[in-house]
VMD Tcl script that draws the C-alpha trace (Angstrom):
set ca {
  {49.15 -51.25 -25.13}
  {45.70 -50.73 -22.80}
  {43.05 -48.50 -24.01}
  {43.34 -44.64 -23.29}
  {40.16 -43.21 -21.81}
  {40.06 -39.62 -23.10}
  {36.31 -38.76 -22.45}
  {36.06 -35.50 -20.67}
  {35.72 -34.76 -16.95}
  {32.30 -33.77 -16.02}
  {31.45 -30.03 -15.91}
  {35.01 -29.23 -16.63}
  {37.34 -29.77 -13.93}
  {34.62 -30.57 -11.07}
  {35.56 -34.17 -11.09}
  {39.25 -33.86 -10.70}
  {38.88 -31.25 -8.26}
  {36.59 -33.58 -5.95}
  {38.71 -36.55 -6.24}
  {42.06 -34.16 -4.32}
  {39.66 -32.07 -2.72}
  {40.57 -32.86 0.84}
  {44.56 -32.09 -0.51}
  {43.24 -28.98 -2.09}
  {42.24 -27.65 0.90}
  {44.98 -28.28 2.63}
  {46.82 -26.75 0.11}
  {44.45 -23.75 0.50}
  {45.30 -23.15 3.94}
  {49.06 -23.98 3.59}
  {48.84 -21.14 1.19}
  {46.94 -18.87 3.78}
  {49.19 -19.46 6.15}
  {52.59 -19.27 4.53}
  {51.17 -15.73 2.70}
  {51.58 -14.11 6.44}
  {54.00 -11.53 6.76}
  {54.78 -9.00 9.56}
  {54.94 -6.65 6.46}
  {51.16 -6.05 5.85}
  {51.77 -5.52 2.16}
  {53.39 -8.39 1.33}
  {50.26 -10.72 2.79}
  {47.55 -8.55 1.28}
  {49.36 -8.14 -2.11}
  {50.01 -11.73 -2.13}
  {46.86 -13.15 -1.21}
  {45.29 -10.82 -3.81}
  {47.06 -12.91 -6.90}
  {46.95 -15.89 -5.04}
  {43.61 -15.69 -4.43}
  {42.37 -14.14 -7.99}
  {40.38 -17.15 -9.55}
  {43.40 -19.39 -11.12}
  {42.59 -23.09 -11.74}
  {45.33 -24.25 -9.65}
  {46.08 -26.75 -12.05}
  {49.64 -27.26 -11.36}
  {48.99 -27.78 -7.78}
  {46.66 -30.39 -8.56}
  {49.27 -32.32 -10.80}
  {51.40 -32.43 -7.94}
  {48.43 -33.62 -5.89}
  {47.38 -36.25 -8.35}
  {51.05 -37.35 -8.98}
  {51.60 -38.43 -5.64}
  {48.14 -39.81 -5.09}
  {48.52 -42.36 -8.18}
  {51.62 -43.78 -6.62}
  {49.76 -44.06 -3.12}
  {51.70 -41.77 -1.42}
  {51.20 -41.43 1.95}
  {52.20 -37.93 4.02}
  {52.19 -34.61 3.64}
  {55.25 -33.53 1.38}
  {52.75 -33.53 -1.59}
  {50.81 -30.90 0.12}
  {54.20 -28.83 1.02}
  {54.91 -28.95 -2.37}
  {51.38 -28.23 -4.45}
  {51.68 -24.80 -2.38}
  {55.51 -24.38 -3.40}
  {54.41 -24.86 -6.88}
  {51.64 -22.59 -6.39}
  {54.20 -19.74 -5.24}
  {56.72 -20.17 -7.85}
  {53.73 -19.77 -10.73}
  {52.64 -16.86 -9.05}
  {55.94 -15.07 -8.80}
  {56.29 -15.89 -12.15}
  {52.78 -14.26 -12.76}
  {53.69 -10.72 -10.93}
  {57.00 -10.49 -12.32}
  {55.33 -11.68 -15.75}
  {52.46 -9.03 -15.87}
  {55.13 -5.94 -14.69}
  {57.65 -6.84 -17.86}
  {54.66 -7.07 -19.69}
  {52.63 -3.80 -18.41}
  {49.55 -5.72 -18.18}
  {46.31 -4.04 -16.75}
  {44.10 -7.88 -16.61}
  {44.47 -10.98 -15.42}
  {41.80 -13.10 -14.86}
  {39.18 -10.05 -15.18}
  {40.80 -8.60 -12.54}
  {43.27 -5.73 -12.34}
  {46.84 -6.77 -11.81}
  {48.78 -6.13 -8.61}
  {50.87 -4.02 -10.57}
  {48.20 -1.92 -12.07}
  {47.07 -1.78 -8.26}
  {49.83 -1.30 -5.86}
  {52.82 -0.69 -8.87}
  {55.73 -2.44 -10.18}
  {58.06 -2.07 -7.27}
  {55.80 -3.54 -4.68}
  {54.70 -6.36 -7.19}
  {58.39 -7.63 -8.41}
  {59.37 -7.20 -4.38}
  {56.64 -9.72 -3.60}
  {57.24 -11.86 -6.28}
  {60.69 -12.39 -5.03}
  {59.17 -12.58 -1.51}
  {57.13 -15.54 -2.89}
  {59.88 -17.34 -4.52}
  {61.91 -17.28 -1.31}
  {59.10 -19.07 0.59}
  {58.72 -21.42 -1.83}
  {62.33 -22.25 -1.09}
  {62.39 -21.89 2.12}
  {59.52 -24.73 2.27}
  {61.28 -27.11 -0.56}
  {64.29 -27.22 2.33}
  {61.72 -28.39 4.88}
  {60.64 -31.12 2.63}
  {64.16 -32.62 3.32}
  {65.11 -33.84 0.12}
  {67.49 -32.90 -2.35}
  {66.51 -34.81 -4.91}
  {63.64 -32.26 -4.64}
  {65.43 -29.14 -4.44}
  {67.46 -29.98 -7.14}
  {64.35 -30.43 -9.57}
  {62.85 -27.05 -8.14}
  {66.03 -25.32 -8.45}
  {66.71 -26.25 -11.89}
  {63.10 -25.81 -13.04}
  {62.78 -21.98 -11.73}
  {66.30 -21.60 -13.26}
  {64.60 -22.30 -16.54}
  {61.93 -20.87 -15.82}
  {63.69 -17.56 -15.83}
  {65.78 -18.17 -19.00}
  {62.41 -18.60 -20.79}
  {61.06 -15.10 -19.41}
  {64.31 -13.53 -21.33}
  {64.36 -15.37 -24.12}
  {60.75 -14.40 -24.85}
  {61.24 -10.78 -23.81}
  {64.40 -11.51 -27.16}
  {61.35 -12.50 -29.27}
  {59.27 -9.49 -28.97}
  {58.58 -8.08 -31.68}
  {60.73 -10.06 -33.96}
  {58.66 -11.55 -36.74}
  {61.79 -13.85 -37.93}
  {61.06 -16.42 -34.61}
  {60.25 -20.00 -35.95}
  {58.46 -22.36 -34.78}
  {61.19 -24.25 -33.20}
  {62.44 -21.18 -31.23}
  {59.21 -20.72 -30.00}
  {58.41 -23.79 -28.81}
  {62.06 -23.64 -27.23}
  {60.08 -20.53 -25.02}
  {57.21 -22.14 -24.09}
  {58.75 -25.35 -23.09}
  {60.85 -22.99 -20.39}
  {58.47 -20.65 -19.38}
  {55.12 -22.53 -19.20}
  {56.08 -26.23 -19.96}
  {58.99 -26.60 -16.73}
  {56.56 -26.13 -14.02}
  {53.94 -28.84 -14.78}
  {56.72 -31.01 -15.94}
  {58.34 -30.41 -12.29}
  {54.63 -30.97 -10.54}
  {53.74 -34.47 -12.48}
  {57.38 -35.21 -11.95}
  {57.65 -34.66 -7.87}
  {54.80 -36.86 -7.03}
  {56.94 -40.00 -9.17}
  {60.42 -38.61 -6.92}
  {58.42 -38.60 -3.13}
  {57.12 -42.15 -3.75}
  {60.92 -43.05 -5.04}
  {59.50 -44.82 -8.25}
  {61.86 -45.96 -10.59}
  {64.02 -44.27 -12.73}
  {61.83 -45.03 -15.84}
  {58.47 -44.21 -13.99}
  {59.96 -40.65 -12.94}
  {60.89 -40.09 -16.65}
  {57.34 -40.91 -18.31}
  {55.65 -38.51 -15.45}
  {58.29 -35.67 -16.52}
  {57.08 -36.26 -20.40}
  {53.47 -36.17 -18.83}
  {53.93 -32.67 -17.57}
  {56.24 -31.61 -20.38}
  {53.52 -32.42 -23.20}
  {50.54 -31.33 -21.21}
  {51.91 -27.60 -20.30}
  {53.27 -27.28 -23.75}
  {49.40 -28.04 -25.01}
  {48.00 -26.00 -22.55}
  {50.15 -23.06 -23.49}
  {49.18 -23.62 -27.18}
  {45.64 -23.04 -26.55}
  {45.95 -20.48 -24.30}
  {47.49 -18.87 -27.83}
  {45.07 -20.03 -29.82}
  {41.86 -18.08 -27.35}
  {44.10 -15.20 -27.68}
  {42.65 -14.80 -30.79}
  {39.37 -16.51 -30.75}
  {37.75 -15.64 -27.39}
  {37.12 -12.24 -25.69}
  {38.35 -11.16 -22.46}
  {34.48 -13.02 -21.17}
  {36.20 -16.22 -20.99}
  {39.98 -15.68 -20.56}
  {39.78 -12.82 -18.45}
  {42.07 -10.99 -20.86}
  {41.56 -8.96 -23.84}
  {41.50 -10.47 -26.93}
  {45.06 -9.70 -28.77}
  {47.19 -9.22 -25.80}
  {49.70 -11.11 -27.19}
  {50.06 -9.23 -29.96}
  {49.77 -5.43 -28.57}
  {52.71 -6.76 -26.69}
  {54.56 -8.05 -29.91}
  {54.50 -11.89 -29.17}
  {54.61 -14.27 -31.74}
  {52.95 -16.63 -30.77}
  {52.48 -19.68 -32.98}
  {48.78 -18.68 -34.88}
  {51.46 -15.48 -35.77}
  {54.51 -17.53 -37.12}
  {52.06 -20.13 -38.74}
  {50.44 -17.10 -40.40}
  {53.23 -15.35 -41.50}
  {54.46 -18.85 -42.85}
  {51.50 -19.34 -44.87}
  {50.36 -16.22 -45.68}
  {50.36 -14.58 -49.33}
  {52.81 -10.97 -49.84}
  {50.03 -8.73 -48.57}
  {49.55 -10.55 -45.65}
  {52.78 -11.68 -44.43}
  {53.53 -7.64 -44.47}
  {50.82 -6.87 -42.39}
  {51.64 -9.66 -39.84}
  {55.66 -8.28 -39.77}
  {54.44 -5.15 -39.40}
  {52.13 -5.72 -36.45}
  {54.98 -7.46 -34.50}
  {57.18 -5.38 -35.01}
  {54.97 -2.20 -34.12}
  {52.67 -3.75 -31.50}
  {49.51 -3.07 -30.89}
  {46.07 -2.93 -31.75}
  {45.64 -0.66 -34.66}
  {45.48 -3.70 -37.19}
  {44.03 -6.57 -35.10}
  {40.71 -7.59 -37.41}
  {42.86 -7.83 -40.22}
  {45.46 -9.18 -38.38}
  {42.92 -12.08 -36.64}
  {41.50 -12.19 -40.41}
  {44.86 -13.38 -41.80}
  {45.18 -16.15 -38.78}
  {42.32 -17.15 -39.98}
  {42.19 -17.36 -43.76}
  {45.48 -19.39 -43.05}
  {44.06 -21.90 -40.80}
  {46.59 -20.80 -38.35}
  {43.79 -21.23 -35.32}
  {43.14 -24.56 -36.18}
  {47.18 -25.94 -37.12}
  {48.00 -23.93 -33.55}
  {44.85 -26.37 -32.17}
  {46.46 -29.57 -33.61}
  {49.49 -28.98 -32.14}
  {48.26 -28.65 -28.82}
  {46.20 -31.70 -29.76}
  {49.52 -33.83 -30.57}
  {51.13 -32.96 -26.87}
  {48.14 -33.47 -25.28}
  {48.13 -37.60 -26.90}
  {51.55 -37.66 -26.06}
  {51.11 -36.48 -22.60}
  {48.12 -39.34 -22.48}
  {50.81 -42.03 -23.60}
  {53.27 -41.30 -20.93}
  {50.75 -42.56 -18.49}
  {50.55 -45.56 -20.19}
  {52.97 -47.78 -18.12}
  {51.37 -46.37 -14.52}
  {49.38 -48.24 -12.52}
  {45.34 -47.46 -13.28}
  {43.58 -45.42 -10.69}
  {41.29 -43.19 -10.50}
  {44.12 -40.23 -9.91}
  {45.56 -42.09 -13.02}
  {41.85 -41.04 -14.81}
  {42.39 -37.62 -13.33}
  {45.89 -37.71 -15.15}
  {44.01 -38.24 -18.60}
  {41.24 -35.95 -18.33}
  {43.49 -33.26 -17.50}
  {45.19 -33.78 -20.59}
  {41.66 -33.57 -22.14}
  {40.84 -30.73 -20.75}
  {44.16 -28.96 -21.57}
  {42.88 -29.00 -25.42}
  {39.07 -28.49 -24.83}
  {38.56 -25.49 -23.22}
  {37.63 -22.22 -23.54}
  {39.30 -20.61 -20.70}
}
mol new
graphics top color blue
foreach p $ca { graphics top sphere $p radius 0.5 }
foreach p [lrange $ca 0 end-1] q [lrange $ca 1 end] { graphics top cylinder $p $q radius 0.2 }
display resetview
C-alpha cells in the first residue's frame, strides 16, 4: 500500500481553499444567484445563514472529488451549491427544533426572524436544491441526493427521539451521526466520482471516504462541546447537554463512571439544562471520555484516508487526505 501523507495543511484550511479557489468563487456566485427570490424575506434570511461564516467543507469535498478525477465541465459547481443548500436547510430546521439562539458566534435565524420564517426558508432551500439537481440531468445524481435528504431527515428524527434518554448506546448514537451528519459528506465525496463515470469500486471508495470523514468531524464536534467555549465554536459550551442530547462523551462517561457519576449524568441528560455543567464536565474528564471520543474520531479519519488508497495521486487527493487530518486536529 502506498505511503499516506498525513501532515496538516498550512494555516488550517488555507491550502485546500486555495487549490479550489476559482471553483469556490464560482460556487459563491452560484449561491448568491440562486438565493434570489421575489419574496424579500427568503433572500434576506437565506443570505444571512449561508454567509454566516461556515467552513464550507461539504462543497469543498464535492469540488476536490471531481477534480481528483479530472472533471471538465460545470456540474461540480452546481452540485457543490446543491450540497451547501441542503446543509443550510438542515441548519435552519435544526435550530428551530433545538430552540438554538447562537450559531457560529451569531444569532440564529430563528432568533431574529422567528421559527415560522426559518422553517419555510429551509423548505425553499430544499426545493431550490432539487430544482438545481434536475438541471444536472442525471438520474443517478438525483437518486443519491434524494436518498441522502431522506436519510438525513431520519437521522434528525432519531436524534429527537434520543433526547433526554440516558439509555442510548454508543452504537445507536453512531447510527444517528452517520445519518444526520456523515451522510451529506458521503454524498459530497461520491458525486465527484459519479459525474466522472468512475468504476463502481472507485465510487464506493469515495462514498466510504465521505462517510468516515463526516463521522470523524461530528465526533470532534462532540469533543469540542465539552472542551471549548464559544470563542472557538461560536456556540456555548455544553449546548448538547442543555438540549438533553446524549453524545458520545456523555455515553462513555455513563458507562465508565462510578455510581455517583452515573446518577449525576443520567439526571443531567433527563433534565437537560446546564445547572450541573461543571460536575458533568468533571465526570467526563475523570472517565477519560474526551480522549476516548477523540480516539474514535481518529479511527474514522484513518479509515477515510485508507479509502483513498486506490485513487490516483494528485494535489486534489492530497487535499482530501488533509481534510481527514483537519477533521480531528481542529479547535473549531
